[in-house]
N, C-alpha and C positions, 0 to 999 in steps of 0.2 A: 729675220723673224721666221719666214718659213723653212730655212735651212735650220734654225734651234728647234721648231717643231718637230720636223721631219726625224732630226737625230733624237729627239726625246722618244718619238714613237717606235724607231727601231730599236732603241734601247730598252725600252718597256717589253717589246717583243721578244728580244734575246732573252730578258729576264724571266719571262713567263715560260718561254721555252726551256732554260736552264731549270727552272722550279720543278717542271712537269717531268723533266729527266730524272731530276733529284728524288721526287716524291716515287718514281718507278722503282729506282735503285735503292730505295730506303730498306735497310734490313727490317724484316718483319720482327714485331715483337708482341707480346701478350701472354696470355694462358689459356690452355686447352685442358679441359677436365674430363676424365674417362672414368667409369665404372661399371662393374658387373662381371661378366663370366670368368670364372678361374681358368677355364679352358683357352682363353684368348689373353688372359692377363699376361703370361711370360713372353709371350711374342709382342704385345702391346709396350712391354716396358723396353723390349729391344729397340722397337721402331721410336719410342720416345727418346732414347739414349742418342741415337743415331740423328733423330731430326734436331735436337737440341745442339749438337755439335756443329751441325749446319748453320743453325741461327742461335746464337748464345744468348739474344735476348728473349727467346722464347722458352716458356716453361711447359711442360705436358706433364701434368698430374694424373697418375694411374692409381686406381684402387680396386681390388677384388671384392667379392660380395654375393657372387650368383647373377645367373641371367636374369633372374626376375627382380633382383634389385636394380641392374642395368637398365632393363626397360622401364621400370617405374620411375628412376631418377631422370631418364631421358624425356620421358612424357611429362613429368612435373617440371622440368627445366633446371632441375638440380645440377645436371653436367652437361656438357655440350655434346658429348658423345656416350651411348650406352653400349657396353659390350656384351652380345646376345648370342649363345651358341645354340641357338636353334631356330626355325623358321619364324616369321611373324606372323601375329594372329590377327584377324580383320579387324578385330576391335582396336588393336594398337595403330593399324592403318587410319582408321577413322578419327582418331586422336591425334592426326598429323605427323606421325612417324614415318620418315623416309628410311628404310632398311637398305644399307649397302653391303652388297656380299664381299667379303674380305678374304676368307680362308674356309678350309674344310678340314675335317677330321673324322674321329669314330669314338665310340664308347665300347669298353672291354670287360666282360666279368672277369673278376680277380679273386683268388685266394690266397692263403697261405702255403708257403712251399713246404710246410710240415703237415698239409691235410691228408689225412689218411685215405682219401678217395684219388689223390692226385694221379697215380697210376693209372686207375681206371679211366678217368676223366681225359689223359692224354692219349688212350687207347681208343675210347668211343667217341668222346664229344659229346656234347648235349644238344638234343633236338630242339626245335622252337617250342613245341607243345610241353616239353619239359619245363622250360624256361616260364611259359604260361603258367605251368602247374605250381611252380616255386613262387613267383612273384605276384601272379594275378589271384589265381583261386586258391592258391594255400595249400593244395591238395599234397603236395610232396612237401615232407618235413623230415625226411631222414636221407643222408647221403647214400644208404643202402638203395633207394629206390631211383636215385639219380643214375648211378652206375651200374645197377642190377646185380650187385654183390653183397654179400652179407658182412658187413664191417662193424656193424652194430653202433652207428654213430649218427647223432642228431644233426641237423643242419641249421645255421645260425645265419639268418639273412638279413642283411643291411642294404639300407636304401638311404636317399638324401633326405634331411629335414628341411633343408631350404630350397624355396623356388629356385629352379636350375635347369640348364640345359641339357646336362648329362642325364638326370633322371627323365625329362620330358623325350629325349630322344631314344633311352631305353625301353620307356613306356611304348613310344611309337613304335618301335620294332616287334613289340608284343601286341599291338594294336589296341592301346589304352593311353591313357593320360597318367601324368605323375601322381596324381592323387589317387590312382587305382593300385598303385604299388605297395606290396606289405613288406615289412620288415623294420627292424628297429632304424629309427631315423638318426642320421649321423650329418653333422655339418661340414658342408665343402668338401671338394675332391682330396686335398690332403688327409681330412679327418676319416672319410670312408675308406680309403685306400690303407690308412695306417690301422683301421679297425679290422679289415678284412686279412691285413698281414700278421697281425698280433694274435689273432683267433684260429687255432688248427681247425675248426669246425665251420669257420665264417666264410661268408660268400656276399662279394659285393661288386660294384661296378665303378670305373673310372675313367676319365677322360685320356686319350692319347698323349697329351702333354705331361701326363703324371705317371703313367704305368712305365714309362721308358726313362732310362737314365740318358744324361747328355753324350755319353759315350755309345749309347743306342740299345744297350740291354735292357732285359726288364729290371726294373727296381729290385734291390736285395731284399729278400725274403718273401716275394711273391711271384706267383705264377700266374698265366694268363689261360683262362678256361677255354678250350675250342668250342666254337658253335658248329655243329654239324650241319653246315648249311645246305648240302645235298642230301641229307636225310638218308644216309646209307648206312648209319650205324658205325661209322669208323670216322676217327679223327684223321681224315687226310693231310697230307705233308703241306698242303697250301691251306690249311685250316688251324695248323699250330705256329703261333708267332713267339719266337724266343729272342727276335731283334727288331728294332724300329724299322729297318730295311725290308723286312719280311711282312710287316704289317702294312706298310707304305704300298708295297707290291700289289698286295690284296685289295687294298682298298681303291687304288688307282685303276685296277683290272675290272672293279665291280665285284668281286666275288665276296667281300666282306659285308655283311648285311646291317650293321648297327651303324650306319654312318650318318654323318649331318653336317650343314652349313653353318659357318659363323658370320655374324653380322655385326657391322657398326648402325647402332640406330641413331638418328639425329632428328630433331623437333623442326620440321620444314626443310627445304632444301639447303644444305650447308653453305656458309658464306665465309669469306675473309679468310682468317688463319685457321678455320676448323675444316674447310675445304682444301686449303693448300695441304694441310697434315694428312687428310685422306689421299690426296692425289700423291703425296709421296709414298704412303702406304701401298697403293695400286702400282706403283713405278717399277721400274726394271730395280733399282736399289732397294725398294721395300720388299720385293719378290726375292732377292739375294739374301736379305736378313732374316727372312721367315725360314729359308732352306738352311742357313748357316744356324739359327736357333734351334731347328729341329723340333720344336715343339707343337706344331701344327704343319698342315700340308698348304703349300701356295696354290695360286690360281693359275690357269693357262693364260696366254697372252690376250686370246679371245675373251675369256671371262672376266679378266680386268678391264680390257676396253668396254665391254659391255656394262661393268659396274660402273665405270666412269661417265659413261651416257647418260646413266641414271642420276646423275648429279649435276648435269650441266643444264 
């Protein structure tokens, strides 16, 4: 009898041990939902596709709609992760949001390549005070005033109609908030970029992820307006960006002024599958995907390790 009981105990122990190993090795399954910033969307889609290949029982549902939507959806619990291309507001932190730094990029002023002021802009660039006079005070209304030449052309200013990181970041560079920006409101990054491209008198701004093609050149029909960061009245060679590589170099060197951080917003510390996806995003493989996609700038190893610490 004692031998029988002992045998049963050993069998039970082995069964429990095997069950624990099976549970640890069980393929993850479930759904993770993301919404928000257009700037993050292309990279998030690439991450999602890679993660789903590793874990076929997992579905990563990614939708765009602007940083404001991403933040609101995360706060309301409508999605697991809000994609937000701006710094978190203290009020969002008070509502339980845990921001996870995942990427960084920049916002660029953009015009049509048929704009009559193009040659002057590429020669002189635009100083910060002139940008303020265009987008904040509205005192500059003609291209003549921007480049200091008589071309007799009005200035058509475009801004974003939706709450978004691009507008907030552009406004922050000018010392204000999105609601202070003047201009005709256009929805989403693709929309404002298209409006600026189509209008020979137009001026807009858009994210790093939309102003360059996959091959690395500026999108067809558009040109980036140089920001005269050193205020010398000249568009220096390191202020004129015709390729993604040149823009990345300026951003990483700290020379380009309108940069910003991108975040995942999570309601409370991430757990389970959500945490696993974020850890993948901040892994070496996640970083390789960012660099391969080319639509945002990846973090350094030190920055990624710090971000991972924030969710542990």
